[in-house]
C-alpha positions in Angstrom: 6.7 54.8 6.9 3.5 54.9 9.2 2.7 52.1 11.4 -0.4 50.8 9.5 1.9 50.2 6.4 4.7 48.8 8.1 2.5 46.2 9.7 1.2 45.4 6.2 4.7 45.1 4.5 5.6 42.8 7.5 2.7 40.4 7.2 3.1 40.4 3.4 6.9 39.5 3.8 6.0 36.5 6.5 3.3 35.3 4.3 5.6 35.4 1.3 8.2 33.5 3.1 5.9 30.8 4.4 4.7 30.0 0.8 8.1 30.0 -0.5 9.1 27.5 2.1 6.0 25.4 1.8 6.5 25.3 -2.0 10.1 24.6 -1.9 10.0 21.8 0.6 7.3 19.8 -1.5 10.2 18.3 -3.8 11.9 16.3 -0.8 8.9 14.4 -0.6 10.2 12.5 -3.9 13.8 12.5 -3.0 15.7 9.5 -2.1 16.1 9.5 1.6 20.0 9.7 1.2 20.8 11.0 4.9 18.8 8.1 6.4 20.4 5.4 3.9 23.9 7.0 5.1 23.3 6.4 8.7 21.6 3.1 8.4 23.5 1.1 5.9 27.7 0.6 5.7 29.5 2.8 3.0 31.3 1.0 0.3 32.8 3.7 -1.7 30.0 5.4 -3.4 27.4 2.8 -2.5 26.2 1.4 0.7 25.9 -2.4 1.6 23.6 -4.4 4.1 25.4 -7.2 5.3 22.3 -9.4 6.0 19.3 -8.3 4.5 18.0 -9.5 1.2 17.2 -7.0 -1.7 13.5 -7.2 -0.9 13.8 -6.6 2.7 16.3 -3.8 2.3 14.1 -2.3 -0.5 11.2 -2.4 1.8 12.9 -0.6 4.6 14.0 2.5 2.4 10.6 2.3 1.1 9.1 2.5 4.5 11.4 5.3 5.5 10.2 7.2 2.3 7.7 6.2 0.2 9.0 5.8 -3.4 7.2 6.9 -6.4 7.3 3.4 -8.1 8.6 -0.1 -7.1 9.8 -2.8 -9.4 11.5 -6.2 -9.3 13.7 -8.2 -11.6 17.0 -10.5 -12.0 17.0 -10.8 -8.0 17.0 -6.9 -7.8 14.7 -4.3 -6.3 14.2 -0.8 -7.8 12.7 2.2 -6.1 11.8 5.4 -8.3 12.2 8.6 -6.4 11.4 11.6 -8.9 14.6 11.9 -10.8 16.8 9.4 -9.1 16.4 5.6 -8.4 17.7 3.2 -5.9 18.8 -0.2 -7.1 19.2 -2.9 -4.3 21.0 -6.2 -5.7 22.2 -9.1 -3.9 25.8 -9.5 -2.6 27.6 -12.5 -1.6 26.5 -11.7 1.9 23.3 -9.3 2.0 22.7 -6.7 -0.3 24.3 -3.6 -2.3 22.4 -0.3 -2.6 23.1 2.1 -5.2 21.7 5.5 -6.0 21.8 7.0 -9.4 20.1 9.5 -11.8 16.9 7.9 -13.1 17.8 8.2 -16.7 21.3 6.3 -16.2 19.7 3.6 -13.8 16.8 3.2 -16.5 19.1 2.6 -19.2 21.2 0.1 -17.1 18.0 -1.7 -16.1 15.7 -1.2 -18.7 14.9 -4.9 -19.2 13.2 -4.9 -15.4 11.6 -1.7 -15.6 9.0 -2.4 -18.6 6.4 -0.2 -17.1 8.4 2.8 -15.9 8.4 5.9 -18.3 11.5 6.0 -20.7 13.4 9.2 -19.8 14.0 9.6 -23.4 10.3 9.9 -24.6 8.9 13.5 -24.9 6.4 12.7 -22.6 8.7 12.1 -19.6 8.4 14.5 -16.8 10.9 13.0 -14.2 8.9 13.5 -11.1 11.4 16.3 -9.6 10.6 19.8 -8.3 9.4 21.0 -11.7 6.9 18.0 -12.3 4.1 18.4 -14.5 5.1 22.1 -15.6 
């Protein structure tokens, strides 16, 4: 292989790797900030707790860390939508409980509070994940 061809192949490979990395990392922008939640709040089995914050305060902290696609309130709870997942922040005796679940399951559990969010069972639902809009 001559040197000019080797340079072209190398440049093409670097460009392809750069494009693939750029395209694949974009999906994380819609993801729940799970690692941050794990580091910031106290684990309680599969959920997390904040011993002093109200649901509104905790939801705002999470939203400030990574902006949610949508936010809703109802029944003293706060809901943050992140692509194919959602975060529910509900009151506890002391502080707030933070739950992360699949959007479809969360929507069905709390649909009475999510009246303007898209129904995941409708034909037009796209989810907002990595394949959004395709």
